[in-house]
C-alpha beads as a LAMMPS data file, in Angstrom:
LAMMPS data file: protein, C-alpha beads

425 atoms
424 bonds

1 atom types
1 bond types

-500.0 500.0 xlo xhi
-500.0 500.0 ylo yhi
-500.0 500.0 zlo zhi

Masses

1 110.0

Atoms # bond

1 1 1 -455.447 -376.245 -398.653
2 1 1 -456.493 -373.381 -396.819
3 1 1 -453.773 -371.360 -398.525
4 1 1 -455.099 -372.654 -402.008
5 1 1 -458.519 -371.478 -401.027
6 1 1 -457.716 -368.289 -400.027
7 1 1 -455.670 -367.584 -403.507
8 1 1 -458.317 -368.859 -405.735
9 1 1 -460.969 -366.863 -403.771
10 1 1 -459.042 -363.350 -403.837
11 1 1 -456.998 -363.745 -407.160
12 1 1 -459.559 -362.359 -409.246
13 1 1 -460.097 -359.512 -407.130
14 1 1 -456.300 -358.632 -406.645
15 1 1 -455.871 -359.048 -410.321
16 1 1 -458.665 -356.514 -411.288
17 1 1 -456.842 -354.324 -408.817
18 1 1 -453.919 -354.491 -410.423
19 1 1 -455.470 -353.815 -413.675
20 1 1 -456.230 -350.257 -412.713
21 1 1 -453.088 -349.531 -414.568
22 1 1 -453.253 -345.671 -414.226
23 1 1 -453.898 -345.926 -410.424
24 1 1 -450.998 -348.326 -409.724
25 1 1 -448.481 -346.577 -412.086
26 1 1 -449.023 -343.388 -410.151
27 1 1 -448.694 -344.954 -406.692
28 1 1 -445.660 -347.150 -407.777
29 1 1 -443.935 -343.865 -409.267
30 1 1 -445.088 -341.908 -406.071
31 1 1 -443.742 -344.570 -403.756
32 1 1 -440.205 -344.683 -405.611
33 1 1 -440.162 -341.028 -405.271
34 1 1 -440.431 -340.779 -401.518
35 1 1 -438.761 -344.123 -400.535
36 1 1 -435.345 -342.703 -400.585
37 1 1 -436.580 -340.268 -397.947
38 1 1 -438.539 -343.039 -396.121
39 1 1 -435.333 -345.329 -395.651
40 1 1 -432.874 -342.376 -394.984
41 1 1 -435.360 -340.591 -392.332
42 1 1 -436.297 -344.171 -391.037
43 1 1 -432.490 -344.988 -390.336
44 1 1 -431.652 -341.730 -389.057
45 1 1 -434.585 -341.865 -386.731
46 1 1 -433.103 -345.257 -385.277
47 1 1 -429.875 -344.046 -384.697
48 1 1 -431.606 -341.073 -382.874
49 1 1 -433.870 -343.684 -380.830
50 1 1 -430.898 -346.066 -379.997
51 1 1 -427.908 -343.519 -379.177
52 1 1 -429.428 -340.360 -378.310
53 1 1 -432.818 -340.837 -376.518
54 1 1 -432.453 -340.196 -372.857
55 1 1 -432.902 -343.290 -370.324
56 1 1 -433.595 -345.445 -373.663
57 1 1 -433.810 -349.208 -373.850
58 1 1 -430.334 -349.121 -375.309
59 1 1 -428.791 -346.274 -373.377
60 1 1 -429.768 -348.116 -369.995
61 1 1 -428.536 -351.563 -371.167
62 1 1 -425.496 -350.773 -373.095
63 1 1 -424.714 -348.105 -370.593
64 1 1 -424.245 -345.401 -373.463
65 1 1 -424.882 -342.364 -371.046
66 1 1 -421.053 -340.992 -370.948
67 1 1 -420.727 -341.828 -374.649
68 1 1 -423.830 -339.717 -375.553
69 1 1 -422.549 -336.824 -373.096
70 1 1 -419.084 -337.030 -374.874
71 1 1 -420.421 -336.167 -378.417
72 1 1 -422.855 -333.681 -377.063
73 1 1 -425.672 -332.308 -379.647
74 1 1 -424.672 -334.776 -382.378
75 1 1 -427.996 -336.073 -381.903
76 1 1 -429.572 -332.854 -382.975
77 1 1 -427.886 -333.676 -386.403
78 1 1 -430.016 -336.759 -386.615
79 1 1 -433.226 -335.051 -385.771
80 1 1 -432.645 -332.537 -388.278
81 1 1 -432.285 -335.343 -390.884
82 1 1 -435.190 -337.252 -389.796
83 1 1 -437.401 -334.196 -389.509
84 1 1 -436.188 -332.906 -393.185
85 1 1 -436.892 -336.396 -394.519
86 1 1 -439.813 -337.888 -392.558
87 1 1 -441.140 -334.568 -391.752
88 1 1 -442.013 -333.539 -395.448
89 1 1 -443.401 -337.043 -396.611
90 1 1 -447.134 -335.603 -396.736
91 1 1 -445.855 -332.701 -399.018
92 1 1 -443.975 -334.955 -401.270
93 1 1 -446.595 -337.498 -401.627
94 1 1 -449.045 -334.881 -402.610
95 1 1 -446.563 -333.340 -405.029
96 1 1 -445.543 -336.993 -406.636
97 1 1 -449.363 -338.048 -406.817
98 1 1 -450.351 -334.765 -408.485
99 1 1 -447.563 -334.795 -410.980
100 1 1 -447.575 -338.212 -411.708
101 1 1 -451.453 -338.544 -412.038
102 1 1 -451.595 -335.542 -414.921
103 1 1 -448.133 -336.164 -416.717
104 1 1 -449.317 -337.499 -419.656
105 1 1 -451.507 -334.542 -421.101
106 1 1 -451.397 -331.497 -418.777
107 1 1 -448.756 -329.366 -417.074
108 1 1 -447.620 -331.942 -414.374
109 1 1 -445.079 -330.062 -412.865
110 1 1 -447.730 -327.172 -411.971
111 1 1 -449.900 -329.638 -411.082
112 1 1 -447.616 -331.106 -408.341
113 1 1 -446.737 -327.874 -406.872
114 1 1 -450.413 -326.927 -406.765
115 1 1 -450.779 -330.646 -404.913
116 1 1 -448.197 -329.613 -402.090
117 1 1 -449.650 -326.240 -401.582
118 1 1 -452.968 -327.324 -401.224
119 1 1 -451.930 -330.066 -398.784
120 1 1 -450.249 -327.367 -396.799
121 1 1 -453.489 -325.475 -396.599
122 1 1 -455.286 -328.694 -395.498
123 1 1 -452.828 -329.067 -392.671
124 1 1 -453.220 -325.597 -391.145
125 1 1 -454.341 -325.160 -387.710
126 1 1 -456.438 -322.534 -386.485
127 1 1 -455.987 -323.112 -382.979
128 1 1 -452.261 -322.341 -382.950
129 1 1 -451.872 -320.668 -386.217
130 1 1 -449.561 -323.329 -387.458
131 1 1 -449.065 -326.032 -389.763
132 1 1 -449.712 -329.445 -388.369
133 1 1 -446.590 -331.344 -388.007
134 1 1 -448.178 -334.865 -387.831
135 1 1 -450.109 -334.015 -391.291
136 1 1 -446.870 -332.671 -393.008
137 1 1 -444.817 -335.715 -392.035
138 1 1 -445.472 -339.416 -392.532
139 1 1 -448.658 -339.423 -390.983
140 1 1 -449.835 -337.437 -393.712
141 1 1 -448.950 -339.846 -396.926
142 1 1 -452.593 -341.501 -397.354
143 1 1 -453.865 -337.608 -397.136
144 1 1 -451.269 -336.623 -399.976
145 1 1 -452.320 -339.247 -402.171
146 1 1 -456.051 -338.027 -401.577
147 1 1 -454.847 -334.527 -402.039
148 1 1 -452.857 -335.463 -405.114
149 1 1 -455.394 -337.256 -407.149
150 1 1 -458.046 -334.566 -406.322
151 1 1 -455.958 -331.722 -407.701
152 1 1 -455.158 -333.933 -410.843
153 1 1 -458.568 -334.566 -411.503
154 1 1 -459.456 -330.669 -411.724
155 1 1 -456.290 -330.150 -413.707
156 1 1 -457.990 -332.751 -416.064
157 1 1 -461.493 -331.294 -416.022
158 1 1 -460.729 -327.658 -416.101
159 1 1 -457.147 -327.139 -417.707
160 1 1 -456.392 -327.205 -421.122
161 1 1 -453.826 -329.891 -422.292
162 1 1 -450.426 -328.976 -422.877
163 1 1 -449.755 -328.717 -426.845
164 1 1 -446.870 -330.791 -428.299
165 1 1 -445.195 -327.656 -429.632
166 1 1 -443.795 -325.193 -427.091
167 1 1 -445.638 -322.315 -425.738
168 1 1 -444.798 -319.261 -423.690
169 1 1 -444.644 -319.650 -419.701
170 1 1 -447.652 -317.250 -419.532
171 1 1 -449.666 -319.041 -421.760
172 1 1 -448.932 -322.349 -419.792
173 1 1 -449.705 -320.566 -416.619
174 1 1 -453.160 -319.042 -417.657
175 1 1 -454.082 -322.391 -419.268
176 1 1 -454.211 -323.712 -415.798
177 1 1 -455.007 -320.685 -414.055
178 1 1 -458.371 -321.854 -413.210
179 1 1 -457.461 -325.475 -411.891
180 1 1 -454.927 -323.551 -409.533
181 1 1 -457.716 -321.377 -408.089
182 1 1 -460.164 -324.008 -407.950
183 1 1 -457.793 -326.287 -406.093
184 1 1 -456.848 -323.777 -403.563
185 1 1 -460.391 -322.782 -402.673
186 1 1 -461.728 -326.313 -402.192
187 1 1 -458.376 -326.743 -399.976
188 1 1 -459.452 -323.554 -397.952
189 1 1 -463.217 -324.870 -397.741
190 1 1 -462.134 -328.156 -396.596
191 1 1 -459.445 -326.726 -394.116
192 1 1 -462.499 -324.809 -392.447
193 1 1 -464.476 -327.719 -391.919
194 1 1 -461.543 -329.758 -390.384
195 1 1 -460.520 -327.361 -388.044
196 1 1 -464.350 -327.132 -386.953
197 1 1 -464.433 -330.776 -386.388
198 1 1 -460.969 -330.685 -384.507
199 1 1 -462.285 -327.787 -382.393
200 1 1 -465.546 -329.701 -381.319
201 1 1 -463.793 -333.242 -380.867
202 1 1 -461.231 -331.690 -378.333
203 1 1 -464.455 -330.990 -375.997
204 1 1 -464.556 -334.745 -375.437
205 1 1 -463.432 -335.600 -371.472
206 1 1 -460.833 -338.181 -372.063
207 1 1 -461.498 -339.309 -368.495
208 1 1 -464.518 -340.771 -369.651
209 1 1 -463.169 -342.954 -372.087
210 1 1 -459.941 -343.806 -370.205
211 1 1 -462.003 -345.528 -367.644
212 1 1 -463.414 -348.530 -370.076
213 1 1 -461.594 -351.515 -369.773
214 1 1 -464.305 -354.130 -371.303
215 1 1 -463.003 -356.604 -373.742
216 1 1 -465.216 -355.710 -376.604
217 1 1 -463.936 -351.924 -375.781
218 1 1 -460.387 -353.034 -375.822
219 1 1 -460.607 -354.883 -379.388
220 1 1 -462.567 -351.973 -380.804
221 1 1 -459.894 -349.575 -380.082
222 1 1 -457.433 -351.780 -381.273
223 1 1 -459.174 -352.128 -384.753
224 1 1 -459.369 -348.279 -384.784
225 1 1 -455.845 -348.203 -383.944
226 1 1 -454.891 -350.602 -386.800
227 1 1 -456.948 -348.971 -389.120
228 1 1 -455.363 -345.613 -388.515
229 1 1 -451.751 -346.820 -388.770
230 1 1 -452.630 -348.812 -391.776
231 1 1 -453.637 -345.679 -393.368
232 1 1 -450.554 -343.735 -392.189
233 1 1 -452.613 -341.625 -389.921
234 1 1 -451.511 -340.520 -386.329
235 1 1 -453.499 -342.447 -383.330
236 1 1 -452.048 -339.925 -380.958
237 1 1 -455.571 -338.976 -379.735
238 1 1 -456.146 -342.306 -378.364
239 1 1 -452.721 -342.339 -376.356
240 1 1 -454.694 -341.734 -373.091
241 1 1 -456.960 -344.648 -373.294
242 1 1 -456.790 -347.078 -370.307
243 1 1 -454.301 -344.709 -368.384
244 1 1 -456.685 -344.839 -365.494
245 1 1 -456.498 -348.922 -365.313
246 1 1 -452.548 -348.955 -366.130
247 1 1 -451.869 -346.509 -363.196
248 1 1 -454.292 -348.366 -360.660
249 1 1 -452.704 -351.919 -361.949
250 1 1 -449.164 -350.737 -361.537
251 1 1 -449.822 -349.115 -357.870
252 1 1 -451.514 -352.539 -356.983
253 1 1 -448.302 -354.494 -358.387
254 1 1 -445.787 -352.397 -356.514
255 1 1 -447.996 -352.519 -352.920
256 1 1 -448.555 -356.236 -353.219
257 1 1 -445.441 -357.136 -355.254
258 1 1 -447.577 -359.140 -357.377
259 1 1 -449.020 -359.282 -360.896
260 1 1 -451.580 -361.780 -360.268
261 1 1 -453.965 -359.611 -357.873
262 1 1 -454.076 -356.413 -360.142
263 1 1 -457.910 -355.406 -360.848
264 1 1 -457.750 -354.681 -364.585
265 1 1 -455.788 -357.503 -365.947
266 1 1 -457.288 -356.962 -369.484
267 1 1 -456.327 -353.300 -370.974
268 1 1 -454.814 -351.974 -374.085
269 1 1 -451.424 -352.198 -372.639
270 1 1 -451.660 -355.773 -371.643
271 1 1 -453.445 -356.958 -375.098
272 1 1 -452.708 -354.506 -377.933
273 1 1 -449.251 -353.000 -376.942
274 1 1 -447.917 -356.322 -375.299
275 1 1 -449.014 -359.042 -377.948
276 1 1 -450.826 -357.391 -380.449
277 1 1 -448.028 -354.983 -381.333
278 1 1 -445.250 -357.868 -380.201
279 1 1 -444.240 -357.852 -383.854
280 1 1 -444.606 -354.215 -384.519
281 1 1 -447.607 -352.920 -385.833
282 1 1 -449.647 -355.236 -387.533
283 1 1 -447.365 -357.897 -386.737
284 1 1 -445.256 -357.136 -389.565
285 1 1 -442.193 -358.708 -388.200
286 1 1 -443.926 -361.928 -388.965
287 1 1 -444.160 -360.738 -392.565
288 1 1 -440.636 -359.547 -392.926
289 1 1 -439.325 -363.065 -391.630
290 1 1 -441.530 -364.836 -393.940
291 1 1 -440.335 -362.899 -396.905
292 1 1 -436.848 -363.392 -396.146
293 1 1 -437.115 -367.406 -395.829
294 1 1 -439.702 -367.951 -398.410
295 1 1 -440.183 -365.039 -400.953
296 1 1 -439.345 -365.881 -404.607
297 1 1 -439.232 -361.888 -405.324
298 1 1 -435.857 -360.265 -405.058
299 1 1 -437.409 -356.833 -404.718
300 1 1 -439.343 -357.967 -401.643
301 1 1 -436.238 -359.209 -400.204
302 1 1 -434.365 -356.378 -400.693
303 1 1 -436.901 -354.281 -398.671
304 1 1 -437.402 -356.886 -396.127
305 1 1 -433.904 -356.748 -395.438
306 1 1 -433.830 -353.077 -395.066
307 1 1 -436.924 -353.137 -392.934
308 1 1 -435.884 -355.969 -390.220
309 1 1 -433.989 -353.654 -387.917
310 1 1 -436.399 -350.633 -387.837
311 1 1 -439.558 -352.700 -387.371
312 1 1 -437.571 -354.491 -384.367
313 1 1 -437.995 -351.088 -382.947
314 1 1 -441.181 -350.530 -384.279
315 1 1 -440.593 -348.293 -387.354
316 1 1 -442.404 -349.860 -390.143
317 1 1 -442.576 -347.370 -392.637
318 1 1 -439.823 -348.565 -395.081
319 1 1 -442.093 -351.669 -395.507
320 1 1 -445.250 -349.827 -395.355
321 1 1 -443.878 -347.968 -398.493
322 1 1 -441.470 -350.342 -400.032
323 1 1 -444.056 -353.230 -400.873
324 1 1 -446.258 -351.058 -400.544
325 1 1 -448.607 -352.548 -397.951
326 1 1 -450.082 -349.111 -397.383
327 1 1 -451.457 -348.448 -401.003
328 1 1 -452.367 -352.380 -402.132
329 1 1 -455.374 -354.332 -400.428
330 1 1 -453.247 -357.619 -400.580
331 1 1 -452.226 -357.433 -396.627
332 1 1 -454.923 -355.819 -395.387
333 1 1 -456.983 -358.917 -394.088
334 1 1 -453.987 -360.484 -392.324
335 1 1 -452.575 -356.720 -390.979
336 1 1 -455.766 -356.572 -388.867
337 1 1 -456.098 -360.648 -388.255
338 1 1 -452.954 -361.135 -386.810
339 1 1 -452.766 -358.701 -384.116
340 1 1 -456.309 -359.643 -383.243
341 1 1 -455.802 -363.467 -382.943
342 1 1 -452.614 -362.534 -380.925
343 1 1 -454.760 -360.439 -378.709
344 1 1 -457.375 -362.876 -377.957
345 1 1 -454.538 -365.600 -377.305
346 1 1 -453.211 -363.893 -374.831
347 1 1 -456.652 -362.683 -373.354
348 1 1 -457.622 -366.600 -372.889
349 1 1 -453.971 -367.009 -371.151
350 1 1 -454.293 -363.988 -368.703
351 1 1 -457.834 -365.308 -367.926
352 1 1 -456.728 -368.480 -367.300
353 1 1 -453.897 -367.146 -365.234
354 1 1 -451.346 -368.913 -367.382
355 1 1 -449.313 -365.674 -367.693
356 1 1 -449.456 -362.245 -365.915
357 1 1 -450.771 -359.090 -367.345
358 1 1 -448.159 -356.530 -368.809
359 1 1 -448.063 -353.633 -366.145
360 1 1 -444.489 -352.375 -365.659
361 1 1 -443.676 -349.424 -367.868
362 1 1 -440.695 -349.997 -370.312
363 1 1 -437.957 -347.710 -371.590
364 1 1 -438.376 -345.908 -374.535
365 1 1 -437.084 -347.748 -377.824
366 1 1 -437.271 -351.291 -376.278
367 1 1 -437.337 -353.729 -378.894
368 1 1 -440.977 -354.857 -379.526
369 1 1 -440.405 -358.437 -378.726
370 1 1 -438.988 -357.435 -375.370
371 1 1 -441.545 -355.184 -374.248
372 1 1 -444.023 -358.007 -372.815
373 1 1 -440.764 -359.628 -371.051
374 1 1 -439.821 -356.495 -369.298
375 1 1 -443.270 -355.335 -368.703
376 1 1 -444.213 -358.399 -366.988
377 1 1 -441.413 -358.328 -364.684
378 1 1 -439.316 -360.693 -366.808
379 1 1 -441.797 -363.668 -367.098
380 1 1 -440.633 -366.137 -369.451
381 1 1 -444.123 -367.483 -370.099
382 1 1 -445.093 -364.072 -371.508
383 1 1 -442.280 -364.006 -373.670
384 1 1 -442.869 -367.568 -375.273
385 1 1 -446.427 -366.704 -375.943
386 1 1 -445.526 -363.852 -377.742
387 1 1 -443.075 -365.892 -379.772
388 1 1 -445.830 -368.394 -380.209
389 1 1 -448.168 -365.458 -381.371
390 1 1 -445.607 -364.214 -383.810
391 1 1 -445.152 -367.810 -385.399
392 1 1 -449.397 -367.954 -385.674
393 1 1 -448.865 -364.697 -387.550
394 1 1 -446.444 -365.780 -390.004
395 1 1 -449.068 -368.576 -390.663
396 1 1 -451.606 -365.849 -391.406
397 1 1 -449.691 -363.946 -393.388
398 1 1 -448.352 -367.115 -395.562
399 1 1 -451.301 -367.443 -397.964
400 1 1 -451.418 -363.612 -399.005
401 1 1 -447.932 -363.210 -399.525
402 1 1 -448.262 -366.371 -401.909
403 1 1 -451.244 -364.646 -403.431
404 1 1 -449.872 -361.628 -404.150
405 1 1 -446.359 -363.215 -405.780
406 1 1 -448.633 -365.490 -407.855
407 1 1 -450.313 -362.659 -409.277
408 1 1 -447.373 -360.842 -409.789
409 1 1 -445.750 -363.410 -411.397
410 1 1 -448.534 -365.185 -413.383
411 1 1 -449.441 -361.873 -415.117
412 1 1 -445.824 -360.450 -415.302
413 1 1 -446.783 -357.134 -413.026
414 1 1 -443.776 -355.092 -411.535
415 1 1 -443.402 -355.992 -407.820
416 1 1 -442.889 -353.318 -405.239
417 1 1 -440.949 -350.425 -406.336
418 1 1 -439.581 -352.040 -409.239
419 1 1 -440.263 -351.049 -412.805
420 1 1 -439.394 -354.409 -414.167
421 1 1 -441.984 -357.370 -414.574
422 1 1 -441.380 -360.587 -412.771
423 1 1 -441.889 -363.781 -414.118
424 1 1 -441.682 -367.510 -413.118
425 1 1 -438.291 -368.716 -413.006

Bonds

1 1 1 2
2 1 2 3
3 1 3 4
4 1 4 5
5 1 5 6
6 1 6 7
7 1 7 8
8 1 8 9
9 1 9 10
10 1 10 11
11 1 11 12
12 1 12 13
13 1 13 14
14 1 14 15
15 1 15 16
16 1 16 17
17 1 17 18
18 1 18 19
19 1 19 20
20 1 20 21
21 1 21 22
22 1 22 23
23 1 23 24
24 1 24 25
25 1 25 26
26 1 26 27
27 1 27 28
28 1 28 29
29 1 29 30
30 1 30 31
31 1 31 32
32 1 32 33
33 1 33 34
34 1 34 35
35 1 35 36
36 1 36 37
37 1 37 38
38 1 38 39
39 1 39 40
40 1 40 41
41 1 41 42
42 1 42 43
43 1 43 44
44 1 44 45
45 1 45 46
46 1 46 47
47 1 47 48
48 1 48 49
49 1 49 50
50 1 50 51
51 1 51 52
52 1 52 53
53 1 53 54
54 1 54 55
55 1 55 56
56 1 56 57
57 1 57 58
58 1 58 59
59 1 59 60
60 1 60 61
61 1 61 62
62 1 62 63
63 1 63 64
64 1 64 65
65 1 65 66
66 1 66 67
67 1 67 68
68 1 68 69
69 1 69 70
70 1 70 71
71 1 71 72
72 1 72 73
73 1 73 74
74 1 74 75
75 1 75 76
76 1 76 77
77 1 77 78
78 1 78 79
79 1 79 80
80 1 80 81
81 1 81 82
82 1 82 83
83 1 83 84
84 1 84 85
85 1 85 86
86 1 86 87
87 1 87 88
88 1 88 89
89 1 89 90
90 1 90 91
91 1 91 92
92 1 92 93
93 1 93 94
94 1 94 95
95 1 95 96
96 1 96 97
97 1 97 98
98 1 98 99
99 1 99 100
100 1 100 101
101 1 101 102
102 1 102 103
103 1 103 104
104 1 104 105
105 1 105 106
106 1 106 107
107 1 107 108
108 1 108 109
109 1 109 110
110 1 110 111
111 1 111 112
112 1 112 113
113 1 113 114
114 1 114 115
115 1 115 116
116 1 116 117
117 1 117 118
118 1 118 119
119 1 119 120
120 1 120 121
121 1 121 122
122 1 122 123
123 1 123 124
124 1 124 125
125 1 125 126
126 1 126 127
127 1 127 128
128 1 128 129
129 1 129 130
130 1 130 131
131 1 131 132
132 1 132 133
133 1 133 134
134 1 134 135
135 1 135 136
136 1 136 137
137 1 137 138
138 1 138 139
139 1 139 140
140 1 140 141
141 1 141 142
142 1 142 143
143 1 143 144
144 1 144 145
145 1 145 146
146 1 146 147
147 1 147 148
148 1 148 149
149 1 149 150
150 1 150 151
151 1 151 152
152 1 152 153
153 1 153 154
154 1 154 155
155 1 155 156
156 1 156 157
157 1 157 158
158 1 158 159
159 1 159 160
160 1 160 161
161 1 161 162
162 1 162 163
163 1 163 164
164 1 164 165
165 1 165 166
166 1 166 167
167 1 167 168
168 1 168 169
169 1 169 170
170 1 170 171
171 1 171 172
172 1 172 173
173 1 173 174
174 1 174 175
175 1 175 176
176 1 176 177
177 1 177 178
178 1 178 179
179 1 179 180
180 1 180 181
181 1 181 182
182 1 182 183
183 1 183 184
184 1 184 185
185 1 185 186
186 1 186 187
187 1 187 188
188 1 188 189
189 1 189 190
190 1 190 191
191 1 191 192
192 1 192 193
193 1 193 194
194 1 194 195
195 1 195 196
196 1 196 197
197 1 197 198
198 1 198 199
199 1 199 200
200 1 200 201
201 1 201 202
202 1 202 203
203 1 203 204
204 1 204 205
205 1 205 206
206 1 206 207
207 1 207 208
208 1 208 209
209 1 209 210
210 1 210 211
211 1 211 212
212 1 212 213
213 1 213 214
214 1 214 215
215 1 215 216
216 1 216 217
217 1 217 218
218 1 218 219
219 1 219 220
220 1 220 221
221 1 221 222
222 1 222 223
223 1 223 224
224 1 224 225
225 1 225 226
226 1 226 227
227 1 227 228
228 1 228 229
229 1 229 230
230 1 230 231
231 1 231 232
232 1 232 233
233 1 233 234
234 1 234 235
235 1 235 236
236 1 236 237
237 1 237 238
238 1 238 239
239 1 239 240
240 1 240 241
241 1 241 242
242 1 242 243
243 1 243 244
244 1 244 245
245 1 245 246
246 1 246 247
247 1 247 248
248 1 248 249
249 1 249 250
250 1 250 251
251 1 251 252
252 1 252 253
253 1 253 254
254 1 254 255
255 1 255 256
256 1 256 257
257 1 257 258
258 1 258 259
259 1 259 260
260 1 260 261
261 1 261 262
262 1 262 263
263 1 263 264
264 1 264 265
265 1 265 266
266 1 266 267
267 1 267 268
268 1 268 269
269 1 269 270
270 1 270 271
271 1 271 272
272 1 272 273
273 1 273 274
274 1 274 275
275 1 275 276
276 1 276 277
277 1 277 278
278 1 278 279
279 1 279 280
280 1 280 281
281 1 281 282
282 1 282 283
283 1 283 284
284 1 284 285
285 1 285 286
286 1 286 287
287 1 287 288
288 1 288 289
289 1 289 290
290 1 290 291
291 1 291 292
292 1 292 293
293 1 293 294
294 1 294 295
295 1 295 296
296 1 296 297
297 1 297 298
298 1 298 299
299 1 299 300
300 1 300 301
301 1 301 302
302 1 302 303
303 1 303 304
304 1 304 305
305 1 305 306
306 1 306 307
307 1 307 308
308 1 308 309
309 1 309 310
310 1 310 311
311 1 311 312
312 1 312 313
313 1 313 314
314 1 314 315
315 1 315 316
316 1 316 317
317 1 317 318
318 1 318 319
319 1 319 320
320 1 320 321
321 1 321 322
322 1 322 323
323 1 323 324
324 1 324 325
325 1 325 326
326 1 326 327
327 1 327 328
328 1 328 329
329 1 329 330
330 1 330 331
331 1 331 332
332 1 332 333
333 1 333 334
334 1 334 335
335 1 335 336
336 1 336 337
337 1 337 338
338 1 338 339
339 1 339 340
340 1 340 341
341 1 341 342
342 1 342 343
343 1 343 344
344 1 344 345
345 1 345 346
346 1 346 347
347 1 347 348
348 1 348 349
349 1 349 350
350 1 350 351
351 1 351 352
352 1 352 353
353 1 353 354
354 1 354 355
355 1 355 356
356 1 356 357
357 1 357 358
358 1 358 359
359 1 359 360
360 1 360 361
361 1 361 362
362 1 362 363
363 1 363 364
364 1 364 365
365 1 365 366
366 1 366 367
367 1 367 368
368 1 368 369
369 1 369 370
370 1 370 371
371 1 371 372
372 1 372 373
373 1 373 374
374 1 374 375
375 1 375 376
376 1 376 377
377 1 377 378
378 1 378 379
379 1 379 380
380 1 380 381
381 1 381 382
382 1 382 383
383 1 383 384
384 1 384 385
385 1 385 386
386 1 386 387
387 1 387 388
388 1 388 389
389 1 389 390
390 1 390 391
391 1 391 392
392 1 392 393
393 1 393 394
394 1 394 395
395 1 395 396
396 1 396 397
397 1 397 398
398 1 398 399
399 1 399 400
400 1 400 401
401 1 401 402
402 1 402 403
403 1 403 404
404 1 404 405
405 1 405 406
406 1 406 407
407 1 407 408
408 1 408 409
409 1 409 410
410 1 410 411
411 1 411 412
412 1 412 413
413 1 413 414
414 1 414 415
415 1 415 416
416 1 416 417
417 1 417 418
418 1 418 419
419 1 419 420
420 1 420 421
421 1 421 422
422 1 422 423
423 1 423 424
424 1 424 425
């Protein structure tokens, strides 16, 4: 009943979104362009995380320290592959979006290159006189889309359409010369503004923020984190939150040998990291399991299979680009709702002393569903609550998955990265 009501309510809106043919075609073609790099880079990152990260979960549990030492610097090769693929996704996205958005009537190759260079200009930081690695890489995908569409709009307004008959190279260049310079000028102006904002925000004292542990503050910061990850942006500036509370909790737990007497049971770590992130960011592990069990779309299942292992280690980029979650509105609501519901249930359980809060640090690369178990000193009820929340998250994602499939099949629209239109069997 609830599923049918959600589908009836949201189906017209989703259909209107899909009817924006030019936008969706550009997004899909851009996703097709970058997906191989996303998949290869993520798998390389996974190998690096499992086998070549010192003191990682896999190294400690599987006793791979000697193995890693024997093969020496082989891990650097995977790091090189990761940085050469995921490390340029923002640039590739800007190139692809600008190229595909102008390919019908204008010099799309030149537009793509201008989009990539404009993106590089935006990523330059005056403080260290270098390009921002985070912007250039996977965290710059959404920014790359915006830059690409911006450059494409400038080309459509200020450039002359490419004639059907061949023209000289110089004539093609000068036909778009104004658009090229205008794109660079706007990029430079925006770069100056971005750097000024960064300089001002760097003056904020993080210690003042880190002392907050109020429940509404925790949920607010969690929503902000989810928003930034959904948009593909880095949340590194939030990494310091609740560090004071976490350190105090850990010291008290070590002194008293108990997790029940800690002064700050509700923190970002004990709620968002432990339970809101139990199935990776946005509880996407629940969606992957749901697709593998229930989806009728072959393309969705292929993406889910390739995404399952990375998501277990909190590497969700293949799924974000493959469906694509990042560029379509279908899964926005469950992406936010599932973690917040999980956090609310966990907050009740911790407040009622049913389970202890997550306090202990866990090794890098620990599978997401084991973090709360290890972080609570091996508390089985905490692990069972996480699994219960994963099931609740699957129920939350269920109607939205059915909605997306219904719209795609009823209207014979391409699914995911496929160019083939789907239909009911």
